[in-house]
Steps between C-alpha positions, in 0.01 A plus 500: 500500500663484148515817295237481223618539143381795287504498120760756388485426120400774262241436225605610159152516367395535140551742214772721632794262530675371184694177491822700528366693798409170667857363453652822621275507813594138571870589498477816710490326840824324441664771280833669589465873575629589151251265333217626714582863414493423118173306537329767701619777261322317217184462706510863610539617139184309412312653792545848349199427279276597784300172492410342840597161363849614413549664842373172656767298317770742605376487858524119489854532382589728787343269751672190364831687504456560876386861463142445630472840669550664154246253345210578735414853387491382140272214587275723688478732204423207280220381722361863513501519113369155440312372806343231289837310459518245767878429439570864583334462840652155566846622431456811713402270784797267430736802508369604840551139622860502380548829694356336813190723491250217553219709632520741205508196258187361666326830444590492129359150468183587687439793255567262215252245624229761540569628146485153360167437671364818352608390146766771482797271429590291197761231429533343158424129503357509856144526605413733784468216754855377416628854565324531822618154614864589422474830683334335800771230509771769518297698757462183716880447491547854629235448772681192617831694509357794681341272758833320544673836546237606754566173692876561487455848656265344768775249588754784513276693746454187712884444504560861598245478782664177626843657495367813670356283774841334553648846533231603751566194712873558494560167322620634161848416375706713263385268216136565598566873481659474157209280381249749631680790323495306169136421541416862569690608186314239287175637630576835350387358173143444616265761363370733768744361759639713776852630492718227643849644477499675835412178685755306306766754590404475868522124490830497325650767730432285800671205325790721395549615862513145613714363216676780308708257299203291378523501119126444440408787731748737324364399154143561587587836649684587171199401287281724730744793472474468122124486509481807726771694298731526805835512325725588800358210697528271204867585449580456861330163512675382184829587661413292816378214277823501300706473819272214628469303176659641183357211296134571560291536185363848581849643472525378141183690423649820613851442354610785282856451397494186282787422283370559148637353172470597148537845335558829685150612393347184641682560827375853515142382438532248783645765729213738424243225555657418834504864601141549412406171670668620826314837487167325421534259793603779740165672522471873552457774250724354233358148516215535256701712249772244503260213446351691206850555353581128550190423305601723219851348505363153474259595218786660303720190561255203483791253442682600817451224756646726764233772446222252502629327804534823699165632387325168566628487858424877563148468366440191714595669824421870464336548153215363301431129543333490158818619341705251707277221376536601133884512550503160668303357212742646254795364706326164502575467134875567547694174479804646663365655821746531786430327828386822675251577232352149508432563873343845439286366218384224729394744767305708258330215317416312820161651543406483130658184350633277766620212276709747296637662807592157639688429172710813558582388850607155362709676239668708770576186711669347199709807439625524864867413503599584864348517850421875464303442179316201658411710810387778279261267313370318801436820688286618206318163500440529873349844462268381224391195703353731750307700240162342430468678168 
């Protein structure tokens, strides 16, 4: 079943946006970090007038620049101040879609449809039936996507049950155990699902006992140790994995001592980002504080690819998926991404914008110049091929 498309375009609306604003907003999605900061500063200055329309324009700028999580509170305030403005409601729904919060977006559209039917919404140049039809069209897209997601989870549960049965009958191979563990971890994203990590650990421990040098088993155990904040176990498994296969992609993700280039200040910045990344990924009492500091470091150095790369990966695995998605969208506009970042962006965008994620995988393949690079990319592609969304 093919993933349904969902409209992620923002509606500029009428009255609030000047021709210059429109040109600026159109440029923000592809702007460099420096250009985006200048444009956002101008929009933020306008928003100090306290008008919902100005705040709405600034929120659109933030969202288009990849900072959707910052845009949502402004859009919610704009809707509260002017519930009659349909574009405020539509853009709030779109922001939630871009964050992957499809159910919340559906609720925003349901409320907008009810308000339109009650005559509480206006849109210049549109009659009320046109407004309702557009809102319903977007809501129908979300309904199709949510139904698709529900079906994917149903298929995952069936796959898990099939693999469990193979285990019960004593017919499971190590590959079956790894597949079951991956399936169980994917099921963690289902709302209201039971905790699946303990079962995944049990399955992988049995595979590890049978094949302690199996790379896939070690990699999955490392992912679980990260998710469960078990740093000692993670470090031990990383050491084992390095002895078995030093070229495996997961080791690149945890690599700290990269050879930097450029000024001494740039090297210090990269070193600090690497240090905070290691602490954030380690779990324990220092993890969240390190992640918060890494966020501050990235905000203070928006042009540092190293900071963005470290934070993007850390948010993806142990932090806030919404922030990871915003960073991935910002990285998407970078024409000089390194191979590893192309792969990370592909993993983050896979559930939200598969065509764009596929383009990053293709770019990584083109950049691969040796066997290690090619294996790194193809391992990422293999992981994604098993993720239904």
